[in-house]
N, C-alpha and C positions, 0 to 999 in steps of 0.2 A: 476573459482569465484562460490561463494555461492553468490546469492542475493535474498532480501526479497521485492517482490512487497505488496504497501500497497493500499488498498481503504480504505480510510478517513470515517467516518459515525460517526455522533453524539450518539448512541447506538451502533453500531460496526462497528468493523476493519474487513475488509475484507481481506485474507492472499492468497499471491501465493509464489511459490520457483523456483529457478532456481538454478541445483545446477551445481559441477562439473562434476560429475558422467552421468549426464539426460544431453540430448541435447533438453528438452522440459521443456516447464514453467510446472507447476502440481501446483491444488489447495494446500494450505496448513493450513486452516481452520478459524473460526469465532473468533475474540477476543471479549467478550461483554464488552465495555466500557462505555458508558453512562455520560461521562464526568467527570470520577472521578480520578482525581489526584493520588490519592494511587496508583488506577492502572498503574499507571505509570512504576512503581517501577517494578511490574509485570510483564508487557509487556518488559521491559530492560532486566530483566532475561529470559526472554525466547529468546529473540534476542542473547545476549551472550551464552547461555547453545547452540543455535544451530551455534554459529559463521560461522555468517553470514559475508562476507567481505565488502558489500556495503546494502542500503537500498534504495529503490525508492519506494517515494512515488505520490500518483495520485493529482496533482494541480487542482481545479477547475479553468476555464476560463471561460470567457463569449465565447457562440457559435458562434457568428459572427465577435466580437469584438478581441477575443483571448487575453483580458485583462482579470486581476485579479479579482476577485468579494470577496464578503465580505465571502466568504466561502474559499477562498484563504487565509484567514488571519488565519481563526481557522485553516485548515492543518497547516501555519507554526508555529500557537503557539504550537500547538502539536508539532511537530517536534522539537523545542525550550525546549521543556519540555523531551524531549528523547535525546536530544545533553548533556546535562547536567549527565546522566547516563551512558551514552556508546561513545565510539570511535569510531563507526562503522561511514563510509562515507554518509550521505544522501545526497541525490539527489532528484527532484523533477521530475515529468513527465506531459505533457499535459493528462487530461484524459476526454478530451472534446467526448462522445459520447460512454464511456467504461462501462456507464452502459444499453445503449441500445444493443451494441454488446453483451453485459453478456447474457442480454434476450432471444437474438436468439439459443444462445449455447444449445446444450442438456445436457444430464449428471445429475450426484445425486448431483454436488455441490453447495452449496448455491450461492445466484447471489452477494454476497459480495465479496465471492471467484474469481467468474467468471468474475466481473469487477476486482479484483486487477490481475487475468491473463491477461486481455487485456492490462491494464497498466504495467505490466512487457513486456510483448511481444513486446509492441510498443516502449518501451522502447531500447528494445533489437536491435531492428530494426535500429534504427533510429543510 
C-alpha cells in the first residue's frame, strides 16, 4: 500500500511516504501552502499523480489531555477540502511529540518532512 503522511502547517505541509516496494518511511518533500485555497487543487493533483492508496494526517491534540485543540479544527478543515477533490481515504494520527522527535533526527530532510515521517511511522506501528 502506498501511503502519504502529512504534517500540516499553516505555511508548509511536510510530506513522507511509505511505498509498497520499500519497507521504510521516506521524506517526500515540503508543499508550500500558506492557507491558500487555490493550492488545494495543486495538492490534490500531486496525490492523484503519485497514486496513493491512503493519506495519514497528523492531528494535533493536547499533550496531557489527548483532546483536540483549535489547531485540530484547522487540520480537519484542510482534510475536508482535500476530500472534495479526491477519493483517497484519509485517516488521522496523533501527532504529539512529532516535532520534537523530528528535531532529534539527523539527515538533510526538512523538519516538516521529518515530522511527517514520525507521524506516518507511528501510524504504521499502531
